[in-house]
C-alpha positions as CSV (number, residue, x, y, z in Angstrom):
1,X,95.3,98.1,101.4
2,X,96.8,101.4,102.3
3,X,99.1,103.2,100.2
4,X,101.4,106.3,100.3
5,X,100.4,109.4,98.3
6,X,102.5,109.8,95.0
7,X,102.7,112.7,92.6
8,X,100.8,112.9,89.4
9,X,102.5,111.7,86.1
10,X,102.0,112.3,82.5
11,X,102.5,109.0,80.5
12,X,104.2,109.5,77.1
13,X,104.5,106.8,74.4
14,X,107.9,105.4,74.3
15,X,109.8,105.0,71.1
16,X,109.9,101.4,69.9
17,X,113.4,99.6,69.7
18,X,114.4,98.2,66.4
19,X,113.5,94.7,65.9
20,X,117.0,93.4,65.7
21,X,117.5,94.6,69.3
22,X,114.9,92.4,70.7
23,X,113.8,94.9,73.3
24,X,110.2,95.0,74.6
25,X,107.7,96.5,72.4
26,X,105.0,97.2,74.9
27,X,104.4,100.8,75.6
28,X,101.7,100.4,78.3
29,X,102.0,102.7,81.3
30,X,103.2,101.0,84.5
31,X,102.1,101.4,88.0
32,X,104.7,100.1,90.6
33,X,103.6,98.8,94.0
34,X,106.3,98.3,96.4
35,X,106.0,96.2,99.5
36,X,107.6,97.3,102.9
37,X,109.6,94.1,103.0
38,X,111.3,94.8,99.8
39,X,112.3,98.3,100.9
40,X,113.6,96.8,104.2
41,X,115.8,94.4,102.3
42,X,117.2,97.2,100.2
43,X,118.1,99.3,103.2
44,X,119.7,96.3,104.9
45,X,121.8,95.7,101.8
46,X,122.9,99.4,101.8
47,X,123.8,99.2,105.5
48,X,125.9,96.1,105.0
49,X,127.8,97.2,101.9
50,X,131.5,96.3,101.8
51,X,133.1,99.4,100.2
52,X,132.7,103.0,101.3
53,X,132.5,105.7,98.9
54,X,135.8,106.9,97.4
55,X,136.5,109.6,94.8
56,X,137.1,106.8,92.2
57,X,134.5,104.2,93.2
58,X,130.6,104.5,93.9
59,X,129.1,103.5,97.1
60,X,125.8,102.5,95.6
61,X,124.6,98.9,95.7
62,X,122.4,97.1,93.2
63,X,120.1,94.2,93.3
64,X,117.2,92.5,91.5
65,X,113.5,93.2,92.0
66,X,111.0,90.2,92.0
67,X,107.3,90.1,92.6
68,X,104.0,89.6,90.7
69,X,102.8,91.2,87.5
70,X,99.3,91.7,86.2
71,X,98.0,90.0,83.1
72,X,98.3,93.0,80.8
73,X,101.7,93.9,82.3
74,X,100.5,97.4,83.2
75,X,100.6,96.7,87.1
76,X,103.5,95.3,89.0
77,X,104.0,94.5,92.7
78,X,107.6,94.3,94.1
79,X,107.3,91.8,96.9
80,X,111.1,90.8,97.4
81,X,114.6,91.9,96.5
82,X,118.0,90.3,96.7
83,X,121.5,91.9,96.4
84,X,123.8,91.5,93.4
85,X,127.6,91.7,93.9
86,X,129.1,94.4,91.5
87,X,132.0,96.7,91.3
88,X,131.9,100.2,89.8
89,X,134.4,102.8,89.2
90,X,134.9,105.6,86.9
91,X,135.8,103.4,83.9
92,X,133.9,100.4,84.1
93,X,131.1,98.3,85.9
94,X,131.1,94.7,86.6
95,X,128.1,92.5,87.7
96,X,128.1,88.9,88.9
97,X,125.8,87.6,86.4
98,X,126.1,83.9,87.5
99,X,125.3,85.0,91.1
100,X,122.2,86.7,89.9
101,X,121.0,83.7,87.7
102,X,121.5,81.3,90.7
103,X,119.7,83.5,93.2
104,X,116.8,84.1,90.7
105,X,116.6,80.3,90.0
106,X,116.4,79.6,93.8
107,X,113.8,82.3,94.4
108,X,111.5,81.2,91.5
109,X,112.0,77.5,92.9
110,X,110.6,78.7,96.2
111,X,108.1,81.1,94.8
112,X,107.0,79.7,91.4
113,X,104.4,82.5,91.0
114,X,107.1,85.4,91.1
115,X,108.9,86.9,88.2
116,X,111.9,89.1,87.7
117,X,110.6,92.7,87.4
118,X,113.8,94.7,87.3
119,X,116.6,96.0,89.6
120,X,117.2,98.6,92.3
121,X,120.0,100.8,93.3
122,X,120.6,103.0,96.3
123,X,121.4,106.3,94.4
124,X,119.0,108.6,92.3
125,X,121.9,109.2,89.9
126,X,121.3,108.0,86.3
127,X,124.3,107.6,84.1
128,X,125.6,105.4,81.3
129,X,126.3,102.5,83.8
130,X,122.7,102.6,84.8
131,X,121.7,102.4,81.2
132,X,124.1,99.4,80.7
133,X,122.6,97.6,83.7
134,X,119.0,98.5,82.7
135,X,119.5,97.0,79.2
136,X,120.8,93.8,80.8
137,X,117.7,93.3,82.9
138,X,115.5,94.2,79.8
139,X,117.2,91.8,77.4
140,X,115.5,88.6,76.3
141,X,118.2,86.3,77.5
142,X,118.6,87.6,81.1
143,X,115.8,90.1,81.7
144,X,112.1,90.8,81.6
145,X,111.5,90.7,78.0
146,X,108.8,91.3,76.6
147,X,107.8,93.2,79.5
148,X,109.8,96.6,80.4
149,X,112.3,96.4,83.2
150,X,111.6,98.4,86.3
151,X,114.4,100.4,87.9
152,X,113.8,101.6,91.4
153,X,116.1,104.1,93.1
154,X,116.1,104.3,96.9
155,X,117.8,107.1,98.8
156,X,119.7,105.9,101.8
157,X,121.3,109.1,103.3
158,X,121.6,108.9,107.0
159,X,119.1,111.1,108.9
160,X,116.9,111.8,105.9
161,X,113.7,110.3,104.8
162,X,113.6,107.3,102.5
163,X,112.6,108.5,99.0
164,X,111.8,106.3,96.0
165,X,111.6,106.7,92.4
166,X,110.6,104.3,89.8
167,X,111.6,104.2,86.0
168,X,111.2,102.3,82.8
169,X,113.4,102.7,79.8
170,X,113.2,103.2,76.0
171,X,116.1,102.8,73.6
172,X,117.4,106.1,72.1
173,X,120.6,105.0,70.3
174,X,120.9,105.6,66.7
175,X,122.6,102.5,65.8
176,X,122.9,98.9,67.3
177,X,126.5,99.4,68.5
178,X,125.4,101.9,71.2
179,X,122.2,100.5,72.0
180,X,123.7,98.5,75.0
181,X,124.8,101.5,76.8
182,X,122.2,104.0,75.9
183,X,118.5,104.3,77.0
184,X,115.8,106.9,78.0
185,X,114.8,106.5,81.6
186,X,110.9,107.4,81.9
187,X,109.6,108.0,85.4
188,X,106.4,106.1,86.3
189,X,104.0,106.5,89.3
190,X,104.6,104.2,92.4
191,X,103.3,103.6,95.8
192,X,104.2,101.8,99.0
193,X,101.3,99.4,99.6
194,X,100.8,97.8,103.0
195,X,98.0,96.3,105.1
196,X,97.0,97.1,108.6
197,X,99.4,94.5,110.2
198,X,102.4,95.8,108.2
199,X,101.4,99.5,109.1
200,X,101.4,98.6,112.8
201,X,104.8,96.9,112.5
202,X,106.1,100.1,110.5
203,X,104.8,102.4,113.2
204,X,106.5,100.4,115.9
205,X,109.8,100.6,114.0
206,X,109.4,104.3,113.5
207,X,108.9,104.9,117.0
208,X,112.5,103.8,117.7
209,X,113.9,106.8,116.0
210,X,113.0,108.9,119.0
211,X,114.8,106.7,121.6
212,X,118.4,107.0,122.5
213,X,119.2,103.3,122.4
214,X,117.2,102.9,119.0
215,X,114.8,100.3,120.5
216,X,111.1,100.1,120.7
217,X,109.4,97.9,123.3
218,X,106.6,95.6,122.2
219,X,103.3,97.0,123.6
220,X,100.3,94.9,124.6
221,X,97.0,94.5,123.0
222,X,95.3,97.0,125.4
223,X,98.1,99.7,124.8
224,X,97.9,99.1,120.9
225,X,94.0,99.8,121.3
226,X,94.6,102.8,123.4
227,X,97.2,104.3,120.8
228,X,94.8,103.5,118.0
229,X,91.7,105.3,119.7
230,X,94.0,108.2,120.5
231,X,95.1,108.4,116.9
232,X,91.5,108.5,115.7
233,X,90.6,111.1,118.1
234,X,93.6,113.2,116.9
235,X,92.6,112.6,113.2
236,X,88.9,113.6,114.1
237,X,90.0,116.7,115.9
238,X,92.1,117.6,112.7
239,X,89.3,117.2,110.3
240,X,86.9,119.2,112.6
241,X,89.4,122.0,112.8
242,X,89.9,122.0,109.1
243,X,86.2,122.2,108.4
244,X,85.6,124.9,111.0
245,X,88.3,127.1,109.4
246,X,86.7,126.6,106.0
247,X,83.2,127.5,107.4
248,X,84.6,130.5,109.0
249,X,86.3,131.5,105.8
250,X,89.6,131.4,107.3
251,X,91.0,128.9,104.6
252,X,90.2,128.1,101.1
253,X,88.2,125.0,100.6
254,X,89.3,122.0,98.5
255,X,86.5,120.5,96.5
256,X,88.1,117.0,96.1
257,X,88.9,116.8,99.8
258,X,85.3,117.8,100.6
259,X,83.9,115.1,98.3
260,X,86.1,112.5,100.1
261,X,85.0,113.7,103.5
262,X,81.4,113.6,102.5
263,X,81.9,110.1,101.2
264,X,83.5,108.9,104.2
265,X,80.8,110.3,106.5
266,X,78.0,108.8,104.4
267,X,79.5,105.4,105.1
268,X,79.3,105.9,108.8
269,X,76.3,104.2,110.4
270,X,73.8,106.6,112.0
271,X,72.6,105.1,115.3
272,X,71.6,106.5,118.8
273,X,74.4,106.5,121.5
274,X,72.4,104.4,123.7
275,X,71.9,101.8,121.1
276,X,75.7,101.7,120.5
277,X,76.1,101.1,124.1
278,X,73.5,98.3,124.2
279,X,74.9,96.6,121.3
280,X,78.5,96.9,122.7
281,X,77.3,95.1,125.9
282,X,75.5,92.4,124.0
283,X,78.7,91.8,121.9
284,X,80.8,91.5,125.1
285,X,78.3,88.9,126.5
286,X,78.4,87.0,123.3
287,X,82.2,86.9,123.2
288,X,82.2,85.7,126.9
289,X,79.7,83.0,125.9
290,X,81.7,81.8,123.0
291,X,84.8,81.9,125.1
292,X,83.1,79.8,127.8
293,X,81.7,77.2,125.2
294,X,85.3,77.0,123.6
295,X,86.9,76.1,127.1
296,X,84.3,73.7,127.9
297,X,84.7,71.9,124.6
298,X,88.4,71.9,125.0
299,X,88.2,70.5,128.5
300,X,85.7,67.9,127.3
301,X,88.0,66.9,124.3
302,X,91.0,66.6,126.7
303,X,89.1,64.5,129.3
304,X,87.8,62.1,126.4
305,X,91.4,61.7,125.1
306,X,92.8,60.8,128.6
307,X,89.9,58.3,129.2
308,X,90.5,56.7,125.9
309,X,94.2,56.5,126.7
310,X,93.5,54.8,130.0
311,X,91.1,52.1,128.6
312,X,93.6,51.4,125.9
313,X,96.4,50.9,128.3
314,X,94.2,48.6,130.8
315,X,93.2,46.6,127.8
316,X,96.8,46.0,126.6
317,X,97.9,44.9,130.1
318,X,94.9,42.4,130.5
319,X,95.7,41.0,127.1
320,X,99.5,40.5,128.1
321,X,98.5,38.8,131.3
322,X,96.2,36.4,129.7
323,X,98.9,35.5,127.1
324,X,101.4,35.0,129.9
325,X,98.8,32.7,131.9
326,X,98.1,30.7,128.7
327,X,101.8,30.2,128.1
328,X,102.4,29.1,131.6
329,X,99.3,26.8,131.4
330,X,100.7,25.1,128.2
331,X,104.1,24.7,129.7
332,X,102.5,22.9,132.7
333,X,100.5,20.6,130.5
334,X,103.6,19.8,128.5
335,X,105.8,19.1,131.7
336,X,102.9,16.8,133.0
337,X,102.7,14.8,129.8
338,X,106.4,14.5,129.7
339,X,106.6,13.3,133.3
340,X,103.9,10.5,132.7
341,X,105.9,9.5,129.7
342,X,109.2,9.3,131.7
343,X,107.5,7.3,134.5
344,X,106.2,4.8,131.9
345,X,109.7,4.5,130.1
346,X,111.3,4.1,133.7
347,X,109.2,1.3,134.6
348,X,109.7,-0.5,131.3
349,X,113.3,-0.1,131.7
350,X,113.3,-1.4,135.3
351,X,111.5,-4.5,134.3
352,X,114.0,-5.2,131.5
353,X,116.9,-5.0,133.7
354,X,115.7,-7.8,136.3
355,X,117.6,-11.1,136.1
356,X,115.5,-14.2,135.1
357,X,114.6,-16.6,138.0
358,X,115.6,-20.3,138.0
359,X,112.9,-22.7,137.9
360,X,112.2,-24.6,141.3
361,X,112.3,-28.3,141.7
362,X,109.0,-29.8,142.6
363,X,108.9,-31.3,146.2
364,X,107.2,-34.4,147.1
């Protein structure tokens, strides 16, 4: 997994909330990992917002963060997000609680391993309304209790880079009456985590920003391999230039970066270029052989299925013809028996219908 670089943070112990308020009592530092699909969902929600910004209303949108949490609760991974309708002005804020509950129940039904992690907004501003919503997501009835709720702010200014900030909260009110609308936001480290496939997709999306029609064509595998090799060569050239500048004392060295480069070079195999070429050719031959065998097996299986289907069809046709012939024979035999019986009956009937003869007188 690759991740974006983040700044260093100093973790401070948060003050514990009074027991009567039922706030989370854990003070473990958090590390927030945000998946790209969650950020894309937030940006899509920001683009599709209904109301534009006015002097009396806010243009920010809010939503819930869902994902997984480590066993000790110190590491969370935001994998998805869904929007929550809300209205906000200078005097009050209203959140559709029923919609949030229904959407969360549907998401947990489809993804039983996920859990509610917190909420997001498309503004870096933190005010009393933010504290009110934060306490709602951290409450025992509707929130992440006993774990702290994560508040993620995402900047959506047109033409600017997307910036993320992650917070957790601690109550700072002096009494229980003001605890619902007061809290202390504490920034925690975060990173955007993605794998190689997601990175390729993000690179393809980012390449559309330089096009006039904001579209990026899908490249072939060969073109993707070519771009990857060109990118690798560029990185090697940058590293070589950096090392040369340090050797020539044109730039100050960095011990941490030098150790990282030494560790990366120690993992590289030390082989002869001729051996690499021979191994590459052998690998190509192995791949071609495996492809040939796979195609042969696929053809043999297809042929066997067709032969089996033909044999079954022929056997069924033969059985049907035999059954029809047997039925015809039985019908003929029954007809013959019926004809014989009819002839006998007719003969008997004819004899019974004859008139009796008169006796003849004897002649002398």
